[in-house]
C-alpha angles and dihedrals in degrees: 000000000000123000120213134170135225106215127205109233126175095335096316136087115244128201112175104307094336121096135195119207124184141166121252092264094054091223091128138013144172131226114205120196111174105310096336122098132197124194118222126208136163115253093225143011091265091055093231091145138016135206131208115212130202101198103316094330120097109232098176127018119182114189128138090237099043131006136174133192132168122278140048126295143070119331113287121244121218121196114180121193137181098282099356144052137192134205121195134185129160094341093313120118142193115194122188129191122188119204119255100245104030090261126115130025128312109248114228121191111191127189119181133006116305119185112225091015093169094054095046095047095048090047088053089050091052090049094053096042094047090053090048091052090048091056092044093052092045092052090048091051092050093048090047094050096045095039120119100210125254120338111227 
């Protein structure tokens, strides 16, 4: 198993030569690798899954019911969690753990050979962070709706 890290640099996430850039709501993102760009979007309003598009063609899709990543082999399985996620295929595994307070690097443990590893890892980071942002915005909306004004 190899441990790698996704670092936050100048408002973007960097993994090797690849970068992930998003807006503050995490509704859309872009992964850049060299001169190629993939557009990221959630698959549904609850942000359960995400898809990375090259033009109009999906290159990576991560969803608990049906996922797709580049390369040969059995279907890939995506299991997202609260602050972690795991991709498995043919005995190979990618585990991601995001830090508790959005500070520090994302830890990536990789076993086996994964084609387009940088694209797959940054798509998984987007999936986990988009879900985190969805939870944060939902909690803020609930608190705002049930708040009773300033206490004084």
